[in-house]
N, C-alpha and C positions, 0 to 999 in steps of 0.2 A: 537293220538289218540283219536277217536272221545269219545266224554262225554254224557252223557245223565242227561237232567240242567234241571229241574225248577224253573220259575223264581216268588219270591213272588213280594207282592202290591211295598210294596216298591220302590224294580226296576224302577215300572214304574212310580212312584210319580216323583221321582226323576230326571226319561227322561223326563215327558214331563217338570219338571223345572231347562230343563238343566244342571243340576249336576249332569249328568247318560248320558252316551249313553249303552246301552244294545247290540250292535253288539261288542262293545269291549269288554264284557264279555266271550265270547264264539266266537268261531272256526268257519269257516263256515261246515265243514265236522259234528259240534255238531249237537244233534241232541236237542233241547228246547223246553218246552212247558210250560202251564200253566195250574194252578185247575180252576175249573170252578170257583169257591167261592171268587177268585182274579178276575176274571168276575164279578161278584158280586159287591167285593168292588171297581172296577174301575164305573163300572153304578151306582152307588151310588155318585160315585163324582161326573158326569152329571146332576143329578138331585138334588144334593147340589149345582149346581155351580151358579149363576150368569146372569142373561140373558146377559151379553157380553159375559163372558167367557165359556158359558156350547157346545155352538158349537165347538168351537177351543179343548174343552174336549172331545167333540162328536167324532171328525177326529181321536182324539188322541185312544181313545176305539176301534172306530174301524176298527183303525190300528192296533192294536193289536190282533186282534179277526183275522186278516186276516192270519198276516206271523208267530201266534204262534199256534201249537198245542193247544187248550180247553181239560182237561181230565176231564168227566162229574165223577161226586158222585157218584160210582158204589156202588155195595152190596163187592167186597172186599176192597176198602176203608173206607168203612163203616167196616168192618172185620177191621181193622189197625185201624180207629179213634178210635173205639170200645179200645182195646187194648192199644194206648196210652192215650185216658184218663183217663185207671185206672192205668199204670206209675204213669201219674203227679198226680191224685188224693193219693195214697198212699204214693208218697215222700213228700209231704205236699206242692209241686211247682207249684200249679196252674197255666196255662200256658190260654191263649185265646184261646177263641171256632174255633175262623177264622184260630188263626195258628196253633191248631192242624189237623186241616183238609187241613190245605195247609203240613205237616208233614205227614198228610196220607198218602196223595193224594204223597207225594214223596217216601214213603219205598215201597208203596206200586207199583209203577210203576218203579224206581229202579232207582233214579234221583237222583242228588246231590240238594239240592236248595241252590238258590244263592239268598240271602236275605243282606239288608243294617241293620236290625232288629237286634240288638246283644241286645237290651233287651229282645227281645221275649224270650230269653232261652229254643232257641230248642234242648243247650246241656242235654242228658242224655238220650234224645229220645230213644228206643232200633229201631238198622237198618237204622237211621238217617245220612246223612252226609249232612254237612250246610257250606257254602263257604257264610262271612262273606264280602258284598265288597260298597265299599265309605262312608257315614256317620260313626259312633260310635255312 
């Protein structure tokens, strides 16, 4: 049965470092996407890379953008983001801003979030299904 997935930035960072193969995390029939903010984080990595590594990182980011659907931050995602932000604040367990945007994108698009970041504390966010892979 095909799954609807969204890959977090850490999946791609670990893939670029040779620690993880995104293709092994999903079946051919799965619908896999990335949040626009994930692209932003990857592009920041290109700009932060030294001159020697920048072209390799750029090729990697270009490949991610060509391979996976990029989900824009739209009004529906903004609404879910606000809801998750309120839940996080009320719970006394704040989460990272970008993590909440990725979570909101997953919830709004009805996808399972695939992440390497067990410390992001995605648990307790309503409507979010999470699969932690690779590093803990």
